[in-house]
C-alpha positions in Angstrom: -42.6 19.0 56.5 -40.8 17.8 53.7 -36.9 18.1 53.3 -35.3 17.7 49.8 -31.9 16.5 49.9 -29.6 18.7 47.0 -26.2 16.7 45.6 -23.6 19.0 45.1 -22.7 17.9 41.6 -19.1 18.8 41.9 -19.0 16.5 45.1 -18.1 12.8 44.7 -20.5 10.5 46.5 -19.4 6.8 47.1 -20.2 5.2 43.7 -17.8 8.1 42.2 -14.7 7.9 43.9 -11.7 7.6 42.1 -13.2 7.7 38.6 -11.8 9.4 35.6 -13.5 12.5 36.7 -11.8 13.0 39.9 -8.6 12.0 38.2 -9.2 14.9 35.8 -10.2 17.4 38.6 -6.5 16.3 40.2 -4.6 16.7 37.2 -5.9 19.9 36.4 -4.8 21.4 39.5 -1.5 20.0 38.9 -1.0 20.9 35.6 -2.8 24.7 36.1 -0.8 25.1 39.5 -3.7 26.6 41.1 -7.6 25.7 42.1 -8.8 29.2 41.3 -7.4 28.4 37.3 -8.5 25.1 37.0 -12.0 25.5 38.0 -13.2 27.1 34.9 -10.9 24.7 32.8 -13.2 22.1 34.3 -16.2 24.0 33.8 -17.0 24.2 37.3 -16.3 26.8 40.3 -13.5 26.6 43.2 -16.0 25.6 46.1 -17.3 22.4 44.4 -13.9 21.5 43.2 -12.4 21.9 46.7 -14.9 20.0 48.4 -14.4 17.2 45.4 -10.3 17.1 46.3 -11.2 17.1 49.9 -13.6 14.1 49.0 -11.0 12.2 47.3 -8.3 12.7 49.9 -10.6 11.5 52.5 -11.1 8.2 50.8 -7.7 8.0 49.9 -7.0 8.8 53.6 -3.8 11.0 52.4 -3.2 14.6 51.6 -2.7 15.2 48.2 -1.7 19.0 48.1 0.0 21.2 50.6 -1.8 23.9 52.3 1.3 25.5 54.1 1.9 27.6 51.0 -0.4 30.1 48.7 1.0 27.9 45.6 -0.1 24.3 44.8 2.4 21.9 46.1 2.3 18.4 45.9 2.5 16.3 48.6 4.7 12.6 48.4 1.3 11.1 48.1 0.5 13.5 45.4 3.5 13.3 43.5 2.5 9.3 43.6 -1.0 9.8 42.3 0.1 12.1 39.8 2.2 9.7 37.9 -0.1 7.1 38.2 -3.1 9.5 37.0 -1.4 10.3 34.0 -1.0 7.4 32.7 -4.8 5.6 33.6 -6.0 9.3 31.8 -4.0 8.6 28.7 -5.0 4.7 28.7 -8.3 6.0 29.0 -8.6 8.5 26.1 -6.5 5.9 23.6 -9.3 3.3 24.6 -12.0 5.9 23.5 -10.3 6.8 20.8 -10.0 3.0 19.7 -13.7 2.6 20.6 -14.6 5.5 18.4 -12.8 4.1 15.6 -14.0 0.6 15.9 -17.8 1.7 15.7 -17.2 3.2 12.6 -15.2 0.4 11.5 -11.7 2.0 10.7 -9.9 -0.1 13.1 -10.1 -3.2 15.1 -8.4 -6.6 16.1 -9.9 -9.7 15.1 -9.1 -13.0 17.0 -8.5 -15.7 14.5 -8.8 -19.2 16.1 -7.3 -21.9 13.7 -5.3 -25.5 13.2 -6.4 -25.8 10.0 -4.1 -26.3 7.0 -5.5 -23.8 5.2 -3.6 -21.6 7.5 -0.4 -22.3 5.6 -1.9 -20.6 2.3 -5.3 -19.4 2.8 -5.1 -17.1 6.0 -1.9 -15.3 5.1 -3.2 -14.4 1.9 -6.5 -13.4 3.7 -4.7 -11.2 6.4 -2.4 -9.8 3.9 -5.7 -8.7 1.9 -7.4 -7.2 5.0 -4.2 -5.2 6.0 -4.4 -3.8 1.8 -7.8 -3.2 2.6 -7.3 -1.1 5.7 -4.1 -1.0 7.3 -5.9 -0.3 11.0 -7.3 -4.0 10.9 -5.1 -6.3 12.8 -5.5 -10.1 13.6 -4.7 -12.2 16.2 -3.9 -16.0 15.4 -4.8 -18.6 18.3 -3.8 -22.0 17.9 -6.5 -24.5 19.8 -6.9 -27.8 20.1 -8.8 -29.4 17.3 -11.2 -30.6 19.9 -11.9 -26.8 21.4 -12.4 -24.9 18.0 -16.1 -24.9 18.4 -16.3 -24.4 22.3 -13.8 -21.7 22.2 -15.5 -20.0 19.7 -18.9 -19.8 21.3 -16.9 -19.0 25.0 -15.7 -16.1 23.1 -11.9 -16.9 23.2 -11.2 -16.4 19.5 -14.2 -14.0 17.3 -13.8 -16.6 14.0 -12.5 -19.8 13.2 -11.7 -21.5 10.0 -13.0 -25.3 9.9 -12.8 -28.3 7.3 -15.9 -31.1 7.1 -19.3 -30.8 8.4 -20.0 -28.2 10.9 -23.0 -28.5 12.7 -24.6 -24.8 13.5 -27.3 -23.8 16.3 -28.8 -20.4 16.2 -25.6 -19.3 18.1 -23.4 -19.3 15.2 -23.0 -18.9 11.5 -21.0 -19.7 8.9 -19.9 -18.5 4.9 -18.7 -21.9 2.7 -15.3 -20.6 1.5 -14.5 -23.7 -1.2 -15.1 -27.3 -1.7 -12.1 -29.6 -1.6 -11.9 -32.8 -3.2 -11.2 -36.0 -1.0 -8.1 -37.8 -2.1 -5.6 -40.4 -0.5 -2.3 -39.3 0.9 0.1 -42.3 0.1 3.8 -42.6 0.7 5.7 -42.1 -2.5 7.3 -45.3 -2.8 3.9 -46.9 -2.2 2.3 -49.1 -5.5 -0.7 -47.5 -5.9 1.2 -44.2 -6.3 1.7 -44.7 -9.5 -1.5 -44.6 -10.4 -3.3 -41.7 -11.5 -6.6 -42.2 -9.6 -7.1 -44.9 -7.3 -10.1 -47.0 -6.9 -11.3 -46.7 -2.9 -11.7 -50.8 -2.9 -7.9 -51.4 -3.7 -7.6 -49.6 -0.3 -9.3 -52.5 1.9 -6.1 -54.0 2.9 -4.2 -50.7 3.7 -3.3 -49.5 6.9 -4.8 -46.1 7.8 -4.1 -42.9 9.5 -7.1 -41.2 10.8 -7.9 -37.9 12.6 -9.3 -38.8 15.9 -10.2 -35.8 17.6 -12.0 -34.1 14.2 -15.0 -36.2 14.8 -17.0 -33.5 16.7 -16.8 -31.8 13.6 -18.0 -34.8 11.3 -14.6 -35.0 9.3 -13.8 -38.5 10.6 -17.6 -39.5 9.5 -16.8 -38.5 6.0 -13.7 -40.9 5.7 -15.0 -43.7 7.4 -18.2 -43.2 5.2 -16.1 -43.3 2.1 -14.6 -46.6 3.0 -17.8 -48.0 3.8 -19.2 -47.3 0.3 -16.6 -48.9 -1.0 -16.8 -52.1 0.8 -14.6 -52.0 3.7 -14.1 -50.5 7.4 -10.5 -49.4 7.5 -7.8 -51.0 9.5 -6.9 -48.1 11.7 -2.6 -48.0 13.1 -2.9 -44.7 14.2 -4.6 -41.9 15.4 -3.5 -38.3 15.1 -5.2 -34.6 16.4 -4.3 -32.7 12.8 -4.8 -33.1 9.0 -0.8 -32.0 9.1 -0.2 -34.8 11.5 -2.0 -37.2 8.7 0.6 -36.0 6.0 3.6 -36.4 8.2 2.9 -39.8 9.2 1.9 -41.1 5.6 5.7 -39.9 4.8 7.2 -41.8 7.9 5.6 -45.1 6.0 3.0 -45.8 8.8 0.0 -46.1 6.2 -2.1 -44.2 4.0 -5.0 -41.8 4.6 -8.2 -40.2 3.1 -8.1 -36.6 3.6 -9.1 -33.2 1.8 -6.6 -32.3 -1.2 -4.1 -30.1 0.6 -1.6 -30.5 -2.1 -0.7 -26.5 -2.5 -1.1 -25.7 0.7 0.9 -28.7 2.5 3.8 -29.8 0.6 5.2 -32.4 3.0 8.4 -34.7 1.2 7.2 -37.9 0.8 4.0 -37.9 0.2 1.5 -37.9 -2.9 -2.1 -37.2 -3.3 -4.2 -39.1 -6.0 -8.0 -38.2 -6.4 -10.0 -41.2 -5.5 -13.2 -43.7 -7.6 -15.7 -43.1 -7.4 -15.0 -39.3 -6.2 -16.6 -38.3 -3.0 -18.5 -35.1 -2.8 -16.0 -32.3 -1.5 -15.0 -31.3 1.9 -16.5 -27.7 2.9 -14.0 -25.4 3.9 -16.0 -22.8 6.2 -15.3 -20.0 8.2 -17.5 -19.4 11.3 -18.5 -17.0 13.7 -20.9 -15.8 16.5 -24.1 -14.6 15.0 -24.3 -12.0 18.0 -20.5 -10.8 17.6 -20.5 -6.7 16.1 -16.9 -6.9 15.7 -16.2 -5.0 12.6 -13.4 -6.4 11.0 -15.5 -10.2 11.1 -17.2 -8.9 7.7 -14.2 -7.7 5.6 -12.0 -10.6 7.2 -14.5 -13.2 5.4 -14.4 -11.2 2.2 -10.9 -11.6 2.4 -11.1 -15.3 3.3 -13.5 -15.9 0.3 -10.8 -14.0 -2.1 -8.2 -16.1 -1.2 -10.2 -19.0 -1.6 -11.4 -18.3 -4.9 -7.7 -17.5 -6.0 -6.2 -20.8 -4.6 -9.6 -22.7 -5.2 -8.8 -26.6 -6.0 -9.7 -27.8 -9.7 
C-alpha cells in the first residue's frame, strides 16, 4: 500500500518559517484587520492562512493575535513583530527595486579603490561625467594601502582601481590603458638642475633619491631603477615612501630628488619642479583594472568616463 504525502502550500515547513511570505501574510491580517479579508488579498483561502499563522506562532513560541474577540487584535508580541515586519518588508521591496534597476543598468554603485595621484584630477572629473550620464549612478572611493590594491580587488573589497606602472594581469583581471605619462625628475625648486629645461639622466648619478618602496609588486619601482641603470648608475636611496604624493612632499622638503611620472597638472606641491629627462624613457601607463567576471553595470560606463577624462587632461 502506497501513501502519498500532500503538503499544504499555505503551511510553512521548517525551511520557510519566518520567510518574507510569512511576514506578508501576517501584515496583511494586521492591515485588513481580518483573516477573512486578508486571505483573498493574498490569493489564498482562510484555512491555509490560519494554519500558516498558527505555525508561525508555534515557531516563535508566542501568540500574535488575541482570539478572545471576534475582531483581530494584536498581542504585545504581535505589536512588536508588526513594527519589525513592516521595516523588513519595506527593505525587501527596496532591495528588489534596486536589483531590478541594476539589472537594467539604470542604477548602481561602484566601489573604487585608489591611492594614485590621479585621484586629484582624473577621478573627480570621471565621477562628474558619470553623474551627468546617469544621476542614479554612485561611486564610493576606498583608500587602500598601496601594496593591497590588486589583492583587495581580487578579494572583492572594491570593484575597480586605477594603477600607474606595469600591471601584471592573470586570467581573473581586465585592464584598459587610460593614458601614458612621461617619466620626469622631481627636483627641489632651488636645486641647480632645476634651472635646466631638460635634465640628462647621467647628471643624477650623485644625487640622493626618494623612492616608492611599496609599489614594487606593480613594477613601478623597477621602472625608476631601470632608468638609472640605463644611465650607468645605481641610485643612492635615502628615503622610501609608500605613495607618489609623498615622493613630491619629500622632494619639496629638500630630502632628495625622485624619478616619477609627470603629475605636475594633478599634484601641485609648492617647492617642487618637474623636468623631462634625456634620454626619454617610455611613458608610464595609467590603467583602469577590474575583475573579469564582475557584472557590475557601472564598471563599463565609468571606464568610459575615465578614458574621456584622461583624454581631456592628457599630458603633452
